[in-house]
C-alpha positions in Angstrom: -45.4 26.2 48.3 -47.1 25.3 45.1 -45.4 28.3 43.4 -42.0 27.1 44.6 -42.6 23.6 43.2 -43.8 25.0 39.9 -40.7 27.3 39.8 -38.3 24.4 40.5 -40.0 22.2 37.9 -39.8 24.9 35.3 -36.1 25.5 36.2 -35.3 21.8 35.9 -37.1 21.6 32.5 -35.3 24.8 31.3 -31.9 23.3 32.3 -32.6 20.0 30.6 -33.6 21.7 27.4 -30.7 24.2 27.4 -28.0 21.5 27.9 -28.9 19.1 25.1 -29.5 19.4 21.4 -26.6 21.7 20.4 -24.1 19.0 19.5 -24.4 17.2 16.2 -23.7 13.6 16.4 -21.7 12.1 13.5 -23.8 9.5 11.7 -22.1 6.7 9.9 -23.3 5.7 6.5 -24.4 7.8 3.6 -26.2 11.0 4.2 -28.5 12.7 1.7 -26.6 15.0 -0.6 -23.2 13.3 0.0 -21.3 11.0 -2.3 -20.3 7.7 -0.7 -16.6 7.5 0.1 -14.8 5.4 -2.5 -13.8 2.0 -1.2 -10.3 1.2 -2.1 -9.5 -2.3 -3.1 -5.8 -3.1 -2.9 -4.3 -3.7 -6.3 -3.0 -7.2 -6.6 0.5 -7.3 -7.8 1.5 -10.5 -9.4 3.9 -12.2 -7.0 5.7 -15.3 -7.8 5.3 -18.2 -5.3 8.5 -19.7 -6.5 11.4 -19.1 -4.2 14.6 -17.6 -5.7 16.4 -20.8 -4.7 13.9 -22.8 -6.7 13.7 -20.4 -9.7 15.0 -21.8 -13.0 17.0 -19.4 -15.0 19.2 -21.1 -17.6 20.0 -17.9 -19.6 21.6 -15.7 -16.9 25.4 -16.1 -16.8 25.8 -13.7 -13.9 28.2 -10.9 -13.4 31.9 -11.7 -13.2 34.9 -13.0 -15.0 33.4 -16.2 -16.3 31.7 -15.7 -19.7 31.7 -19.2 -21.1 32.1 -22.7 -19.6 32.2 -25.8 -21.8 31.1 -28.9 -19.9 31.9 -32.3 -21.4 29.3 -34.9 -21.6 31.2 -37.0 -19.0 32.0 -35.9 -15.5 35.7 -35.6 -14.8 36.0 -37.8 -11.7 39.4 -36.5 -10.7 38.3 -32.9 -11.0 35.0 -33.7 -9.1 37.0 -35.3 -6.3 39.1 -32.1 -5.9 35.9 -30.1 -6.0 34.4 -32.3 -3.2 37.5 -31.7 -1.0 37.2 -27.9 -1.6 33.4 -28.0 -0.9 34.1 -29.8 2.4 36.8 -27.4 3.5 35.3 -24.1 2.2 31.6 -24.4 1.7 30.1 -26.9 4.2 30.0 -24.4 7.0 27.0 -22.7 5.2 25.8 -25.3 2.6 24.4 -28.8 3.1 24.3 -30.9 0.0 20.6 -31.9 0.1 18.9 -29.3 2.3 18.7 -25.6 2.9 21.0 -24.4 5.6 22.5 -20.9 5.9 22.8 -21.0 2.1 21.0 -23.0 -0.5 21.6 -26.7 -1.2 23.8 -27.2 -4.3 22.0 -30.4 -5.3 20.5 -29.9 -8.8 22.0 -26.4 -9.1 22.9 -27.0 -12.7 19.2 -27.7 -13.5 18.4 -24.2 -12.3 21.5 -22.1 -13.1 24.0 -21.8 -15.9 27.6 -23.1 -15.1 28.8 -19.5 -15.7 26.4 -18.1 -13.1 27.5 -20.8 -10.5 31.2 -20.0 -11.1 30.7 -16.3 -11.0 28.8 -16.7 -7.7 31.7 -18.8 -6.3 34.4 -16.4 -7.5 32.7 -13.0 -6.7 29.7 -13.3 -4.4 29.8 -9.6 -3.4 29.7 -8.5 -7.1 26.9 -10.9 -7.9 24.8 -9.7 -4.9 25.3 -6.1 -6.0 24.6 -6.6 -9.7 22.7 -9.8 -10.3 18.9 -9.7 -9.6 18.8 -13.4 -8.8 21.7 -13.2 -6.4 20.0 -10.3 -4.7 16.8 -12.3 -4.3 18.7 -15.2 -2.9 20.3 -12.9 -0.3 16.8 -11.9 0.8 15.5 -15.4 0.8 18.4 -16.5 3.1 17.8 -13.7 5.6 20.5 -11.4 4.4 23.3 -13.9 5.0 25.8 -13.0 2.3 27.9 -15.8 0.7 31.5 -15.5 2.0 34.2 -15.0 -0.6 36.5 -18.0 -0.2 39.1 -16.5 -2.6 39.0 -19.6 -4.9 40.9 -19.5 -8.2 39.0 -20.1 -11.4 40.4 -23.6 -11.6 39.2 -24.4 -8.0 35.7 -22.9 -8.8 35.6 -25.1 -11.9 36.5 -28.2 -9.7 33.6 -27.3 -7.3 31.3 -26.9 -10.3 32.4 -30.4 -11.5 31.6 -31.8 -8.1 28.1 -30.2 -8.3 27.6 -32.1 -11.5 27.8 -35.4 -9.5 25.0 -34.3 -7.0 
């Protein structure tokens, strides 16, 4: 009986020893003889915190037929009144005068954009979005909602611009 117990104990010890110890466990950290893995720090790219709608660019004339606009010192009230009517009928579905809506608010637009840029955007919004970096950025800021081409004439676009001078 003692021989059987000794044999069983030896068998158990043999099984325990033979089952373990063959696997290498991965150790975290640095091991001797290895170089530490380089830690990558993300490169900071300078990003502007100014939204495209708030960006001031008084040099860009945009892409389109308007190359030069001469604004008189005084606002032409008759032209501005026609521009207001056009704005109400063609633009107010997407633009609110003093706040962001589907599109940007026109209040103060001539403090941020050239008159040529504004008129080119009114006359050819598709061409501007394709070719003008600021127009592209505005499209992204306003969730990809493109400005509708209202097929205004240059004279009508100039009237809307004159109305914008009164805001």
